[in-house]
VOPAGU-2260 file (C-alpha; in pm, 1 decimal, decimal comma):
REM VOPAGU-2260
SITE   aa  ch    i         X         Y         Z
SITE  MET   A    0    6998,8    8918,5   12863,9
SITE  ARG   A    1    7349,0    9009,9   12981,4
SITE  SER   A    2    7647,3    8862,6   12797,8
SITE  ASP   A    3    7766,2    8690,5   13116,6
SITE  HIS   A    4    7424,2    8529,3   13159,4
SITE  PRO   A    5    7392,3    8299,6   12856,7
SITE  ALA   A    6    7063,9    8178,0   12716,0
SITE  VAL   A    7    6910,4    7864,2   12861,7
SITE  THR   A    8    6624,5    7642,1   12750,4
SITE  VAL   A    9    6405,3    7453,9   12995,6
SITE  ILE   A   10    6203,3    7161,2   12864,4
SITE  GLY   A   11    5934,0    7042,9   13103,9
SITE  LEU   A   12    5734,9    7286,6   13315,7
SITE  GLY   A   13    5598,6    7086,7   13603,1
SITE  SER   A   14    5650,6    7229,0   13948,9
SITE  MET   A   15    6026,0    7169,3   13938,5
SITE  GLY   A   16    6082,8    7275,2   13578,4
SITE  SER   A   17    5884,7    7593,9   13635,6
SITE  ALA   A   18    6096,3    7666,7   13943,8
SITE  LEU   A   19    6416,3    7619,4   13740,7
SITE  ALA   A   20    6296,1    7856,4   13468,6
SITE  SER   A   21    6178,5    8112,6   13722,7
SITE  VAL   A   22    6517,1    8124,3   13895,7
SITE  LEU   A   23    6698,8    8152,7   13563,0
SITE  LEU   A   24    6480,0    8451,1   13475,8
SITE  ASP   A   25    6552,6    8602,6   13816,9
SITE  HIS   A   26    6924,7    8578,3   13740,2
SITE  GLY   A   27    6895,8    8753,5   13406,8
SITE  HIS   A   28    6925,5    8457,1   13172,1
SITE  GLY   A   29    6742,1    8469,5   12844,0
SITE  THR   A   30    6514,7    8172,5   12908,2
SITE  THR   A   31    6322,0    7970,6   12651,7
SITE  VAL   A   32    6063,2    7725,1   12777,4
SITE  TRP   A   33    5858,1    7444,2   12631,1
SITE  ASN   A   34    5600,8    7208,1   12776,3
SITE  ARG   A   35    5365,6    6955,4   12622,1
SITE  SER   A   36    5074,9    7141,3   12784,3
SITE  ALA   A   37    5142,0    7488,4   12647,6
SITE  HIS   A   38    4942,8    7671,1   12916,0
SITE  ARG   A   39    5215,7    7587,4   13171,2
SITE  ALA   A   40    5444,4    7831,4   12988,7
SITE  ARG   A   41    5214,3    8133,9   13022,2
SITE  PRO   A   42    5314,6    8252,0   13372,1
SITE  LEU   A   43    5680,7    8235,9   13269,4
SITE  ALA   A   44    5613,4    8409,6   12938,1
SITE  ASP   A   45    5442,4    8687,9   13132,8
SITE  ARG   A   46    5772,4    8733,6   13318,5
SITE  GLY   A   47    5980,4    8751,1   13002,8
SITE  ALA   A   48    6049,2    8391,7   12903,9
SITE  ARG   A   49    6021,2    8291,7   12541,4
SITE  ALA   A   50    5759,5    8020,7   12496,9
SITE  ALA   A   51    5871,0    7791,7   12214,0
SITE  ALA   A   52    5610,0    7627,6   11997,4
SITE  THR   A   53    5803,7    7303,1   11953,1
SITE  PRO   A   54    6088,4    7117,1   12126,2
SITE  GLU   A   55    6306,0    7177,2   11818,7
SITE  GLU   A   56    6250,0    7553,4   11844,0
SITE  ALA   A   57    6328,8    7541,7   12215,8
SITE  ILE   A   58    6654,6    7352,4   12162,3
SITE  ALA   A   59    6765,1    7585,7   11883,3
SITE  ALA   A   60    6728,0    7888,7   12110,7
SITE  SER   A   61    7008,0    7810,8   12357,5
SITE  PRO   A   62    7344,9    7639,9   12389,9
SITE  LEU   A   63    7234,2    7488,2   12722,1
SITE  VAL   A   64    6919,9    7273,1   12741,1
SITE  LEU   A   65    6779,5    7165,4   13076,8
SITE  ALA   A   66    6529,5    6880,5   13062,8
SITE  CYS   A   67    6311,3    6822,6   13367,4
SITE  VAL   A   68    6035,3    6576,7   13285,2
SITE  LEU   A   69    5875,7    6281,1   13460,7
SITE  ASP   A   70    6121,9    6011,4   13356,8
SITE  HIS   A   71    6350,9    5888,9   13078,8
SITE  GLU   A   72    6060,0    5746,8   12881,5
SITE  VAL   A   73    5905,1    6092,0   12857,8
SITE  LEU   A   74    6246,3    6244,6   12787,1
SITE  HIS   A   75    6297,7    6021,8   12483,8
SITE  ALA   A   76    5940,1    6067,3   12366,0
SITE  ILE   A   77    6009,1    6440,2   12347,1
SITE  LEU   A   78    6367,8    6443,8   12223,1
SITE  ASP   A   79    6399,3    6141,1   11995,2
SITE  PRO   A   80    6199,5    6302,1   11711,3
SITE  VAL   A   81    6420,8    6614,8   11722,3
SITE  ALA   A   82    6752,0    6452,7   11822,0
SITE  GLY   A   83    6933,0    6605,3   11524,8
SITE  SER   A   84    6882,4    6953,8   11666,5
SITE  LEU   A   85    7093,6    6866,7   11974,7
SITE  ALA   A   86    7422,5    6870,9   11781,5
SITE  GLY   A   87    7663,0    7115,7   11945,1
SITE  LYS   A   88    7437,0    7164,7   12248,2
SITE  VAL   A   89    7480,5    7068,6   12612,4
SITE  LEU   A   90    7192,0    6859,7   12743,8
SITE  VAL   A   91    7149,3    6856,9   13121,0
SITE  ASN   A   92    6899,2    6591,4   13219,9
SITE  LEU   A   93    6737,1    6667,7   13554,5
SITE  SER   A   94    6467,0    6402,5   13512,5
SITE  SER   A   95    6441,3    6108,5   13750,4
SITE  GLY   A   96    6600,0    5784,7   13642,4
SITE  SER   A   97    6841,8    5505,1   13721,6
SITE  PRO   A   98    7221,3    5509,6   13681,2
SITE  GLU   A   99    7183,3    5268,0   13392,2
SITE  GLN   A  100    6937,5    5498,9   13217,9
SITE  ALA   A  101    7179,6    5787,4   13266,6
SITE  ALA   A  102    7458,0    5592,4   13096,5
SITE  GLU   A  103    7228,2    5508,7   12807,6
SITE  ALA   A  104    7117,3    5872,4   12777,1
SITE  ALA   A  105    7478,4    5992,0   12771,5
SITE  ALA   A  106    7563,5    5752,2   12490,1
SITE  TRP   A  107    7247,3    5855,9   12304,9
SITE  ALA   A  108    7334,5    6225,4   12339,9
SITE  ARG   A  109    7691,7    6168,3   12219,6
SITE  SER   A  110    7560,5    5981,6   11917,3
SITE  HIS   A  111    7372,0    6299,2   11823,2
SITE  GLY   A  112    7667,5    6532,4   11879,2
SITE  ALA   A  113    7560,1    6668,1   12218,3
SITE  ASP   A  114    7748,5    6691,6   12547,3
SITE  TYR   A  115    7557,5    6535,5   12836,1
SITE  LEU   A  116    7527,7    6595,7   13207,3
SITE  ASP   A  117    7302,1    6393,6   13430,0
SITE  GLY   A  118    7170,5    6578,2   13731,5
SITE  ALA   A  119    6986,2    6525,5   14057,0
SITE  ILE   A  120    6804,0    6806,1   14235,5
SITE  MET   A  121    6838,7    6759,8   14610,6
SITE  THR   A  122    6555,2    6991,1   14710,8
SITE  THR   A  123    6188,6    7059,3   14647,8
SITE  PRO   A  124    6079,3    7339,2   14410,3
SITE  PRO   A  125    6075,1    7614,6   14678,0
SITE  GLY   A  126    6443,5    7543,9   14747,5
SITE  VAL   A  127    6557,7    7602,4   14388,5
SITE  GLY   A  128    6785,1    7905,8   14379,0
SITE  SER   A  129    6914,7    7864,2   14733,8
SITE  PRO   A  130    7294,3    7831,7   14753,4
SITE  GLU   A  131    7242,4    7590,1   15042,5
SITE  MET   A  132    7066,7    7333,0   14822,4
SITE  MET   A  133    7273,1    7073,4   14637,1
SITE  PHE   A  134    7242,8    6998,0   14267,4
SITE  LEU   A  135    7443,5    6686,7   14178,8
SITE  TYR   A  136    7597,5    6643,1   13833,0
SITE  SER   A  137    7789,5    6370,8   13653,3
SITE  GLY   A  138    7901,6    6322,8   13297,4
SITE  SER   A  139    8093,9    6563,8   13074,9
SITE  HIS   A  140    8340,9    6762,9   13284,8
SITE  THR   A  141    8385,9    7013,1   13003,2
SITE  ALA   A  142    8012,5    7079,0   12992,4
SITE  PHE   A  143    8001,0    7119,2   13368,9
SITE  GLU   A  144    8287,3    7368,7   13382,9
SITE  THR   A  145    8157,4    7564,6   13086,0
SITE  HIS   A  146    7815,5    7610,7   13239,9
SITE  ARG   A  147    7904,8    7606,1   13609,6
SITE  PRO   A  148    7802,0    7973,2   13665,1
SITE  THR   A  149    7458,4    7912,0   13513,1
SITE  LEU   A  150    7410,1    7588,0   13704,1
SITE  GLY   A  151    7524,2    7767,3   14018,1
SITE  SER   A  152    7228,3    8003,1   13996,6
SITE  LEU   A  153    6999,7    7704,3   14061,7
SITE  GLY   A  154    7180,4    7582,0   14373,4
SITE  ASP   A  155    7521,3    7456,9   14484,1
SITE  PRO   A  156    7652,0    7254,0   14185,9
SITE  LEU   A  157    7850,2    6946,0   14291,8
SITE  TYR   A  158    8034,1    6755,1   14019,1
SITE  LEU   A  159    8069,9    6387,6   14110,5
SITE  GLY   A  160    8268,5    6255,4   13816,7
SITE  SER   A  161    8262,3    6160,7   13452,8
SITE  GLU   A  162    8053,4    5843,2   13493,0
SITE  PRO   A  163    7704,6    5963,4   13390,2
SITE  GLY   A  164    7521,7    5743,4   13640,9
SITE  LEU   A  165    7689,6    5884,1   13953,3
SITE  ALA   A  166    7440,1    6165,4   14011,0
SITE  SER   A  167    7149,7    5922,2   13991,8
SITE  LEU   A  168    7328,7    5674,7   14219,5
SITE  TYR   A  169    7399,5    5942,6   14480,5
SITE  ASP   A  170    7039,6    6060,9   14449,5
SITE  ALA   A  171    6906,8    5713,8   14531,5
SITE  ALA   A  172    7151,1    5672,5   14820,8
SITE  LEU   A  173    7070,4    6013,6   14966,4
SITE  LEU   A  174    6696,8    5961,2   14936,6
SITE  GLY   A  175    6738,1    5632,3   15121,6
SITE  LEU   A  176    6921,9    5820,5   15394,6
SITE  MET   A  177    6645,9    6082,2   15405,2
SITE  TRP   A  178    6362,9    5829,8   15429,3
SITE  SER   A  179    6544,9    5628,1   15694,4
SITE  THR   A  180    6615,6    5940,7   15897,0
SITE  MET   A  181    6264,4    6080,3   15868,3
SITE  THR   A  182    6104,7    5746,0   15952,3
SITE  GLY   A  183    6333,2    5710,2   16253,5
SITE  TRP   A  184    6231,1    6059,9   16362,0
SITE  LEU   A  185    5863,1    5973,6   16316,2
SITE  HIS   A  186    5906,0    5654,9   16519,9
SITE  GLY   A  187    6076,9    5851,4   16796,7
SITE  THR   A  188    5809,4    6121,1   16777,2
SITE  ALA   A  189    5538,7    5856,6   16813,0
SITE  LEU   A  190    5723,1    5704,6   17110,0
SITE  VAL   A  191    5759,2    6026,5   17310,3
SITE  GLY   A  192    5415,5    6135,0   17190,2
SITE  ALA   A  193    5269,4    5839,4   17374,6
SITE  GLU   A  194    5372,3    6028,2   17689,7
SITE  LYS   A  195    5206,0    6349,7   17563,8
SITE  THR   A  196    5531,6    6509,0   17440,4
SITE  PRO   A  197    5451,9    6717,0   17129,3
SITE  ALA   A  198    5658,6    6678,4   16815,1
SITE  THR   A  199    5758,6    7043,5   16838,2
SITE  ALA   A  200    5918,9    6976,6   17176,5
SITE  PHE   A  201    6096,4    6656,8   17072,3
SITE  THR   A  202    6226,9    6777,0   16736,2
SITE  PRO   A  203    6485,4    7036,1   16854,4
SITE  VAL   A  204    6643,1    6765,2   17070,3
SITE  ALA   A  205    6632,5    6523,1   16776,2
SITE  VAL   A  206    6798,8    6775,8   16544,7
SITE  ARG   A  207    7073,5    6837,9   16800,0
SITE  TRP   A  208    7126,3    6461,1   16823,8
SITE  LEU   A  209    7162,6    6439,9   16445,1
SITE  THR   A  210    7462,6    6672,2   16474,2
SITE  ALA   A  211    7630,3    6412,2   16693,3
SITE  VAL   A  212    7523,3    6134,7   16456,0
SITE  SER   A  213    7692,0    6318,4   16167,0
SITE  GLY   A  214    8013,2    6297,3   16367,0
SITE  PHE   A  215    7970,5    5920,2   16396,8
SITE  LEU   A  216    7940,6    5897,5   16018,4
SITE  THR   A  217    8264,1    6088,9   15974,2
SITE  THR   A  218    8436,6    5854,8   16218,4
SITE  TYR   A  219    8303,0    5539,6   16054,8
SITE  ALA   A  220    8366,7    5632,9   15690,2
SITE  PRO   A  221    8742,0    5548,5   15698,8
SITE  GLN   A  222    8659,5    5220,9   15873,8
SITE  VAL   A  223    8421,5    5127,6   15592,8
SITE  ASP   A  224    8680,7    5213,1   15327,9
SITE  ALA   A  225    8948,4    5010,5   15508,4
SITE  GLY   A  226    8719,6    4719,5   15594,5
SITE  ARG   A  227    8837,8    4735,9   15957,0
SITE  TYR   A  228    8597,6    4821,2   16238,5
SITE  PRO   A  229    8768,5    4877,8   16573,9
SITE  GLY   A  230    8507,6    4857,0   16846,3
SITE  ASP   A  231    8660,4    5127,7   17060,5
SITE  ASP   A  232    8344,5    5339,3   17092,6
SITE  ALA   A  233    8030,4    5123,4   17094,7
SITE  THR   A  234    8023,3    4768,0   16966,0
SITE  VAL   A  235    7750,4    4585,9   16778,9
SITE  ASP   A  236    7682,5    4383,0   17095,9
SITE  VAL   A  237    7619,8    4706,0   17288,3
SITE  GLN   A  238    7391,4    4836,8   17014,0
SITE  ILE   A  239    7184,8    4515,4   17017,6
SITE  ALA   A  240    7125,7    4559,5   17389,0
SITE  ALA   A  241    7029,2    4923,1   17334,0
SITE  VAL   A  242    6785,5    4852,8   17050,5
SITE  ASP   A  243    6611,0    4599,3   17273,3
SITE  HIS   A  244    6531,9    4884,8   17512,6
SITE  LEU   A  245    6378,4    5082,1   17225,1
SITE  ILE   A  246    6171,2    4784,2   17114,2
SITE  HIS   A  247    6046,6    4722,7   17469,2
SITE  ALA   A  248    5953,7    5087,9   17524,6
SITE  ALA   A  249    5771,0    5110,8   17193,9
SITE  GLU   A  250    5586,3    4781,6   17240,2
SITE  ALA   A  251    5469,3    4889,9   17586,4
SITE  ARG   A  252    5319,0    5203,4   17431,6
SITE  GLY   A  253    5157,8    5038,2   17131,3
SITE  ILE   A  254    5403,6    5180,7   16878,2
SITE  ASP   A  255    5474,1    4985,9   16559,0
SITE  ASN   A  256    5816,9    4824,8   16585,0
SITE  ALA   A  257    5880,8    4724,6   16223,6
SITE  LEU   A  258    6168,4    4970,5   16187,8
SITE  PRO   A  259    6364,8    4888,6   16504,6
SITE  GLU   A  260    6305,2    4516,1   16448,4
SITE  LEU   A  261    6457,8    4554,5   16102,9
SITE  LEU   A  262    6757,3    4736,2   16250,1
SITE  LYS   A  263    6802,6    4471,4   16518,3
SITE  SER   A  264    6792,4    4199,6   16253,3
SITE  ALA   A  265    7080,3    4363,7   16065,2
SITE  MET   A  266    7280,3    4397,7   16388,5
SITE  GLU   A  267    7221,5    4032,6   16478,7
SITE  ARG   A  268    7331,8    3922,9   16131,8
SITE  ALA   A  269    7650,7    4124,1   16178,7
SITE  LYS   A  270    7706,2    3960,8   16519,1
SITE  ALA   A  271    7650,2    3615,5   16369,6
SITE  ALA   A  272    7910,8    3699,9   16105,1
SITE  GLY   A  273    8165,9    3767,6   16376,4
SITE  HIS   A  274    8127,6    4143,3   16422,2
SITE  GLY   A  275    7980,3    4153,2   16772,9
SITE  SER   A  276    8288,1    4322,6   16917,6
SITE  ASP   A  277    8332,4    4555,5   16618,8
SITE  SER   A  278    8191,6    4904,8   16567,1
SITE  TYR   A  279    7847,4    4964,0   16423,0
SITE  ALA   A  280    8010,4    5036,6   16087,0
SITE  SER   A  281    8067,0    4662,2   16048,6
SITE  VAL   A  282    7694,6    4619,2   15974,9
SITE  ILE   A  283    7783,0    4725,1   15619,8
SITE  GLU   A  284    7931,0    4380,0   15572,0
SITE  VAL   A  285    7588,1    4214,9   15591,7
SITE  LEU   A  286    7430,9    4494,3   15384,9
SITE  ARG   A  287    7683,7    4406,8   15115,1
SITE  ASN   A  288    7576,4    4041,5   15156,5
SITE  ARG   A  289    7930,5    3953,1   15245,3
SITE  GLY   A  290    7885,1    3868,2   15612,7
SITE  VAL   A  291    8252,2    3780,1   15662,6
SITE  HIS   A  292    8483,2    3908,9   15929,4
SITE  ALA   A  293    8724,7    4167,7   15790,1
């Protein structure tokens, strides 16, 4: 281990935890690992990791402890019995959970003398180690800055703020964006596929279109923050007419229309709330359950 590559402990060796430990080893960090099923540590031990016999031994080995387990219930089942050993350590929790659970975990860690960062891994295991992949963090700024180089070996570390739940909140929001985007792509792929267009032909056009869509998001973000939605590009009324064309085309080809019908419903609610002549960004008003004209 080089002096500029401090020791790290990884608790939890599922697919993601194993990927984290593997990348840390690749970057020259002295890496200690622990998993409830000890056999998961063997491939990493063969590469030079230290396989701890207990969670307490694993925590004692490093100033930085990364936990990547199924959920907060599992996290506490592992760490509660050895909480005293966390004093003076930095605990980075990369397990799935809610913003509220993150806040509770931060308070729990502080009560045992540990600094706490909550994290969200915005990639699948094969993407760990790529500088293009985002790792979101929130919580102790001191802990983040101290260990930024180590965290940077896993992916691009983005610090969102001192509120521990922010990483989890962003994670949920970004996953919602991903699922909506992928389902929209699948619906479009099914639609053009009804005319024998293969997905591999449609997808490059779809990806190019997403570049334009990203520009719309950048345009609409200040409108959302200001609560003012000038309809100087395409109004909600225009979008309702356009989504009707999508619904008609899909229905004629036997494609399920649950998604576009849902989108149309949100647009019509925005129109009913007085936003028909506003930009599409005004739909956020009904998503916030406000439904009032800004």
